[in-house]
VEXSESE-737593 format. One line per field, with one value per residue (C-alpha): residue number from 1; x, y, z; residue in three letters. Coordinates in steps of 0.02 Angstrom, whole numbers. Layout:
REM VEXSESE-737593
resi NUM	...
X X	...
Y Y	...
Z Z	...
resn ALA	...
REM end
This chain:
REM VEXSESE-737593
resi 1	2	3	4	5	6	7	8	9	10	11	12	13	14	15	16	17	18	19	20	21	22	23	24	25	26	27	28	29	30	31	32	33	34	35	36	37	38	39	40	41	42	43	44	45	46	47	48	49	50	51	52	53	54	55	56	57	58	59	60	61	62	63	64	65	66	67	68	69	70	71	72	73	74	75	76	77	78	79	80	81	82	83	84	85	86	87	88	89	90	91	92	93	94	95	96	97	98	99	100	101	102	103	104	105	106	107	108	109	110	111	112	113	114	115	116	117	118	119	120	121	122	123	124	125	126	127	128	129	130	131	132	133	134	135	136	137	138	139	140	141	142	143	144	145	146	147	148	149	150	151	152	153	154	155	156	157	158	159	160	161	162	163	164	165	166	167	168	169	170	171	172	173	174	175	176	177	178	179	180	181	182	183	184	185	186	187	188	189	190	191	192	193	194	195	196	197	198	199	200	201	202	203	204	205	206	207	208	209	210	211	212	213	214	215	216	217	218	219	220	221	222	223	224	225	226	227	228	229	230	231	232	233	234	235	236	237	238	239	240	241	242	243	244	245	246	247	248	249	250	251	252	253	254	255	256	257	258	259	260	261	262	263	264	265	266	267	268	269	270	271	272	273	274	275	276	277	278	279	280	281	282	283	284	285	286	287	288	289	290	291	292	293	294	295	296	297	298	299	300	301	302	303	304	305	306	307	308	309	310	311	312	313	314	315	316	317	318	319	320	321	322	323	324	325	326	327	328	329	330	331	332	333	334	335	336	337	338	339	340	341	342	343	344	345	346	347	348	349	350	351	352	353	354	355	356	357	358	359	360	361	362	363	364	365	366	367	368	369	370	371	372	373	374	375	376	377	378	379	380	381	382	383	384	385	386	387	388	389	390	391	392	393	394	395	396	397	398	399	400	401	402	403	404	405	406	407	408	409	410	411	412	413	414	415	416	417	418	419	420	421	422	423	424	425	426	427	428	429	430	431	432	433	434	435	436	437	438	439	440	441	442	443	444	445	446	447	448	449	450	451	452	453	454	455	456	457	458	459	460	461
X -65	-115	-298	-393	-512	-376	-376	-496	-544	-570	-706	-636	-734	-624	-659	-545	-522	-398	-317	-209	-49	101	207	89	-53	-78	-192	-259	-355	-455	-489	-629	-653	-837	-810	-800	-624	-575	-599	-425	-461	-608	-498	-368	-507	-566	-390	-363	-528	-485	-314	-398	-515	-366	-283	-441	-487	-345	-337	-304	-470	-561	-481	-512	-693	-646	-509	-624	-762	-640	-576	-754	-799	-646	-683	-865	-809	-687	-821	-941	-806	-766	-950	-965	-812	-880	-1048	-960	-826	-894	-853	-945	-783	-620	-609	-786	-756	-595	-677	-821	-697	-611	-780	-818	-652	-686	-860	-787	-667	-813	-912	-761	-729	-913	-907	-750	-830	-985	-878	-778	-935	-1014	-852	-846	-1029	-997	-842	-940	-1080	-959	-859	-1016	-1068	-895	-892	-1063	-999	-842	-946	-1053	-900	-817	-975	-966	-784	-820	-928	-765	-714	-789	-693	-752	-571	-615	-758	-647	-511	-639	-700	-521	-488	-645	-592	-418	-493	-609	-464	-355	-495	-520	-334	-329	-474	-386	-224	-291	-225	-297	-241	-108	-158	-146	26	42	91	124	-56	-168	-354	-383	-259	-100	-48	-73	-80	-74	-196	-200	-143	-302	-225	-99	-60	83	109	78	266	264	418	537	558	576	606	471	329	142	-3	-135	-112	-174	-200	-264	-310	-497	-555	-407	-474	-476	-319	-175	5	148	335	443	631	650	839	946	839	915	815	653	596	407	255	112	-64	-227	-405	-445	-383	-465	-376	-204	-237	-293	-160	-271	-308	-141	-74	113	188	370	484	649	723	781	959	977	977	971	781	775	699	832	783	615	556	450	281	141	67	-35	-23	167	294	434	591	781	863	976	1159	1131	1103	942	753	656	474	385	223	106	2	136	261	402	538	602	725	810	979	995	1109	1295	1372	1202	1215	1162	1211	1194	1304	1173	1042	913	933	949	1073	1027	1016	1040	903	1009	990	872	974	822	653	503	342	171	59	-79	36	118	283	437	607	728	913	1078	1256	1428	1414	1262	1357	1237	1087	923	885	707	664	495	475	380	273	304	379	525	516	611	669	589	632	752	766	911	873	978	917	1057	991	1070	965	802	722	600	518	353	267	97	38	213	284	420	401	540	527	648	659	604	588	524	343	351	410	403	375	497	542	458	513	387	436	333	396	563	522	603	542	627	498	361	315	188	201	160	119	219	183	359	528	586	503	575	457	324	216	65	-85	-179	-332	-379	-264	-177	2	57	197	302	377	481	374	209	96	9	-97	-134	-256	-175	-269	-262	-321
Y 2009	2146	2158	2267	2299	2403	2527	2656	2793	2953	3077	3246	3404	3552	3713	3844	4016	4149	4258	4406	4430	4539	4406	4369	4250	4078	3932	3817	3654	3556	3370	3267	3076	3036	2842	2726	2672	2500	2363	2286	2188	2100	2049	1977	1881	1806	1751	1671	1576	1513	1450	1362	1271	1211	1143	1060	965	856	729	589	624	609	437	371	317	232	132	78	29	-78	-162	-198	-273	-386	-446	-484	-588	-684	-709	-779	-896	-958	-993	-1091	-1195	-1230	-1286	-1401	-1477	-1470	-1634	-1588	-1602	-1506	-1445	-1376	-1290	-1207	-1154	-1077	-983	-914	-856	-772	-677	-626	-566	-464	-383	-342	-262	-162	-101	-52	48	137	171	244	355	416	454	550	648	690	744	862	929	953	1048	1160	1194	1232	1361	1440	1448	1531	1662	1688	1714	1845	1937	1933	2007	2148	2180	2183	2338	2434	2380	2531	2499	2314	2253	2087	2055	2087	1972	1833	1856	1850	1688	1609	1660	1586	1421	1414	1451	1317	1188	1235	1217	1050	983	1035	946	799	626	456	386	251	74	33	-42	-213	-270	-105	-46	-79	-65	-54	91	122	18	129	18	-157	-207	-357	-487	-580	-752	-792	-973	-1089	-1220	-1405	-1424	-1315	-1205	-1333	-1249	-1061	-1046	-1077	-1005	-1027	-960	-991	-1022	-863	-965	-1131	-1289	-1329	-1396	-1320	-1143	-1151	-1255	-1183	-1243	-1244	-1273	-1282	-1297	-1455	-1471	-1340	-1196	-1230	-1355	-1455	-1609	-1596	-1481	-1493	-1447	-1414	-1405	-1237	-1098	-1178	-1345	-1265	-1159	-1312	-1423	-1567	-1654	-1619	-1701	-1713	-1713	-1767	-1679	-1767	-1898	-1853	-1834	-1665	-1668	-1529	-1537	-1508	-1343	-1221	-1064	-1008	-886	-1004	-977	-1081	-1028	-1126	-1287	-1278	-1233	-1111	-1115	-1107	-1270	-1344	-1292	-1224	-1048	-1104	-1089	-1251	-1279	-1428	-1481	-1535	-1647	-1729	-1725	-1676	-1544	-1428	-1285	-1135	-1061	-885	-760	-793	-747	-728	-751	-914	-1025	-886	-758	-621	-651	-534	-476	-333	-276	-414	-563	-631	-732	-874	-942	-805	-767	-800	-723	-780	-678	-684	-543	-509	-552	-712	-759	-652	-683	-562	-594	-502	-518	-441	-353	-260	-219	-321	-218	-310	-376	-417	-546	-597	-787	-867	-1003	-1132	-1303	-1282	-1105	-963	-789	-646	-462	-407	-243	-179	-75	36	-51	-146	-314	-313	-159	-257	-399	-457	-411	-444	-393	-313	-253	-257	-152	-221	-177	-200	-210	-171	-208	-64	-156	-319	-266	-176	-209	-66	-61	77	52	22	-3	10	-108	-9	167	124	244	204	270	262	366	237	220	79	-16	-199	-257	-413	-545	-618	-535	-599	-622	-764	-747	-627	-643	-557	-653	-549	-663	-617	-463	-527	-539	-709	-704	-842	-774	-879	-1037	-940	-909	-741	-655	-471	-367	-258	-93	-1	176
Z 30	-93	-139	-262	-118	-35	-181	-114	-232	-135	-185	-142	-109	-147	-54	-122	-61	-96	32	12	113	112	34	-110	-151	-71	-128	8	-28	101	59	134	108	83	91	241	290	221	356	354	513	427	280	400	488	323	276	448	436	261	321	467	346	244	401	466	308	238	95	219	306	140	111	287	256	91	175	317	195	95	253	311	143	147	324	282	133	244	377	246	183	360	396	232	276	451	381	259	370	549	638	799	897	916	737	741	908	848	684	781	890	734	668	836	825	646	694	837	713	597	739	797	619	598	760	701	532	616	728	579	477	621	645	460	461	607	521	359	446	540	383	283	413	410	220	217	338	234	76	162	228	56	-22	105	63	-123	-95	-77	-252	-341	-502	-504	-511	-427	-547	-697	-628	-605	-784	-848	-752	-826	-1001	-974	-915	-1066	-1183	-1102	-1118	-1300	-1338	-1247	-1351	-1511	-1465	-1366	-1412	-1368	-1200	-1216	-1169	-984	-951	-872	-746	-656	-646	-498	-534	-346	-328	-229	-79	73	228	301	438	552	585	541	563	699	741	781	646	673	701	856	878	801	631	632	444	314	210	188	88	-46	-231	-321	-479	-407	-498	-503	-335	-240	-220	-29	-8	95	84	209	184	341	325	427	409	497	432	261	160	150	55	52	43	169	110	203	137	218	330	481	457	442	598	697	616	556	392	311	152	120	-54	-62	-187	-154	-40	134	70	-16	-205	-334	-327	-138	-77	-15	78	150	15	-92	-177	-253	-421	-546	-443	-447	-313	-360	-253	-252	-308	-175	-186	-363	-434	-516	-502	-477	-524	-445	-530	-390	-506	-612	-468	-583	-565	-702	-680	-759	-715	-646	-737	-715	-547	-460	-273	-191	-43	86	-5	-10	126	201	380	504	636	759	642	466	380	314	137	80	-76	-186	-143	-245	-258	-340	-399	-526	-673	-608	-528	-492	-413	-331	-305	-326	-389	-360	-529	-464	-302	-196	-250	-281	-456	-509	-641	-711	-713	-856	-779	-914	-890	-885	-815	-898	-853	-947	-920	-782	-684	-578	-424	-311	-152	-66	-12	161	207	185	281	145	-19	-106	-268	-297	-468	-540	-397	-284	-100	28	218	358	544	656	822	893	869	701	524	398	210	166	-19	-186	-366	-509	-650	-776	-741	-659	-517	-349	-182	-13	81	114	297	298	461	493	669	715	845	840	817	648	479	375	225	161	6	-70	-140	-272	-263	-84	-70	84	144	209	337	416	577	699	670	672	523	504	373	345	242	111	91	-76	-112
resn MET	LYS	SER	PRO	LEU	LEU	SER	ILE	TRP	VAL	THR	ALA	VAL	PHE	LEU	THR	PHE	LEU	SER	GLN	SER	ALA	SER	GLY	LYS	GLN	CYS	VAL	CYS	GLU	LEU	LYS	ASN	SER	ASP	ARG	PRO	PHE	PRO	THR	ASP	LYS	LEU	ASP	SER	VAL	ARG	THR	ALA	ALA	SER	GLU	CYS	ASN	ARG	THR	ILE	THR	PRO	ASN	GLN	MET	LEU	GLU	VAL	ASP	VAL	LEU	MET	LEU	GLY	LEU	GLN	ARG	ARG	LEU	GLU	GLN	LEU	GLU	GLU	SER	VAL	ALA	VAL	LEU	GLU	LYS	GLU	ASP	ASP	GLY	GLU	LEU	TYR	GLY	ALA	VAL	SER	LEU	ARG	ILE	ILE	GLU	LEU	GLU	LEU	ALA	GLU	VAL	LEU	GLU	LEU	MET	ALA	LYS	LEU	ASN	ARG	THR	ILE	ARG	SER	HIS	GLN	GLN	LEU	SER	GLU	ALA	THR	SER	THR	LYS	LEU	GLN	GLY	LEU	MET	GLU	GLU	MET	GLN	ASP	LEU	GLU	GLU	PHE	ASP	HIS	MET	GLN	VAL	VAL	LYS	LYS	LEU	GLN	GLU	ASN	GLN	ARG	MET	LYS	ARG	ASP	LEU	ALA	ASN	CYS	GLN	HIS	GLU	LEU	HIS	VAL	THR	PRO	HIS	PRO	PRO	THR	PRO	ALA	PRO	GLY	HIS	CYS	PRO	GLN	GLY	GLN	LEU	VAL	SER	VAL	SER	GLY	PRO	ARG	THR	TYR	ALA	LEU	THR	GLN	TYR	GLY	THR	SER	TYR	SER	TYR	GLY	ALA	TRP	GLY	LYS	ASP	PRO	ASN	PRO	ALA	PRO	GLY	LYS	GLU	ASN	MET	HIS	TRP	LEU	VAL	ALA	LEU	THR	SER	SER	ASN	VAL	PHE	ALA	ASN	TYR	ILE	ARG	GLN	TYR	ASN	SER	LEU	SER	THR	ILE	VAL	VAL	GLY	VAL	GLY	GLN	THR	ASP	THR	VAL	ILE	ALA	SER	SER	ASN	PRO	THR	THR	ASN	THR	ILE	GLN	GLY	PRO	ASN	VAL	VAL	MET	TYR	GLY	ASP	ALA	LEU	TYR	TYR	GLY	CYS	TYR	ASN	THR	PRO	SER	ILE	CYS	ARG	PHE	ASN	MET	THR	ALA	ARG	THR	VAL	THR	ASN	VAL	ALA	LEU	PRO	GLN	ASN	SER	GLY	PHE	ASN	ASN	LYS	PHE	PRO	PHE	GLY	HIS	LEU	ASP	THR	THR	TYR	VAL	TYR	THR	ASP	LEU	ASP	PHE	ALA	THR	ASP	GLU	SER	GLY	VAL	TRP	VAL	THR	TYR	THR	SER	PRO	GLU	ASN	PHE	GLY	ASN	ILE	ILE	ILE	SER	LYS	VAL	LEU	THR	ASP	SER	PRO	PRO	ALA	LEU	GLU	LYS	THR	TRP	GLN	THR	SER	LEU	HIS	LYS	ARG	THR	ALA	THR	ASN	THR	PHE	MET	ALA	CYS	GLY	VAL	LEU	TYR	ALA	THR	ARG	PHE	LEU	ASN	LYS	GLU	THR	GLU	GLU	ILE	PHE	TYR	SER	PHE	ASP	THR	VAL	THR	GLY	VAL	GLU	ARG	TYR	ASP	LEU	LYS	ILE	GLN	ILE	LYS	LYS	MET	GLN	THR	ASN	VAL	GLN	SER	LEU	ASN	TYR	ASN	PRO	GLN	ASP	ARG	MET	LEU	TYR	MET	TYR	SER	ASP	ALA	TYR	ILE	LEU	SER	TYR	ASP	VAL	ILE	PHE	ARG
REM end
């Protein structure tokens, strides 16, 4: 690398003498350098030390403490909620004992996270002190090197750079325009999704291992008095359809499997109103699901106990034509995948006209429901195992192995930007994932996996 410090101006002392010879006159000059030689080895040492600092301190390290702090805050909130539920619903028997055990596990997670946070903070403090010492040494060495800059080239370059910055700022202020309004729904106040931690909840449903297909979760827009209620839909007929919704008053009751309330949608014989497929969601005290044997969206009002529907666009896939899956298995009747986020309800599906690539539609949560705007993606549905929405962004998962699912793809409905380079891993307890949905209220992912229910913290940057 060239440096103005390498331009050494030599002060020459000329001693001239004349000598006579047979061949004529000759002029001889003797040059002497009065300056010290430039310390090239010191400059190389400074550059090596600067490169080492860049390698040691990375952006991910700067984010690590923020992510841990957010996770700790979320776990403390959940712990407080669990304690409140126990105080309210403790029966002094099995339910109370199981609830207490859940609280003990949550407390252990909090303590473990605090220990990790303390270790990370101490490590960053040590790194900061060491880096500060190195930078001080580098500054002193650079000041020594600048003594060789007799023409003050470095100083003039620095002044020029400052003038350029001031000029750029001045031009920016002259041409600045007001910021456009924040777009919705593709803007996350909490930042970009960067990781998924957990599971926090892991339990077998009240049905045991009988029904491997289903979904569960919390209503992100609950009716008054139902803020803590959890719902469960298990496909009780051949992993294809279900006739009722099961509700629990709290997380503890659904984990233990007590105190359930069943709400029947249709008779035991399948009708158009029967639930088909596992990828259902609850929003605004209404269940959204695929209508049985019909390319339509059904909306079941939990209070009025009425069903309204809207047809999907012509030729949309249904009845197991375009399911999710991976090399080892196909998740049957997953043609329609419903999702909730900060802005409401979404549905993903596909059609032959879109070559089997995923289509996203915004669902208006009226009665009857309606389809609003639609987006076409380049993601072929058979390459994914599940999808969910967060802040107007579609995320897709794929099967890595029996222990790991990976969020590998995203589509932003505001900007239209697609990414295939996400590598956000989810730790599984069972092999397959039949449904996955994000709840913006508690920022958690709810997973139904081979008859087990799991929940995960979603970490944003």
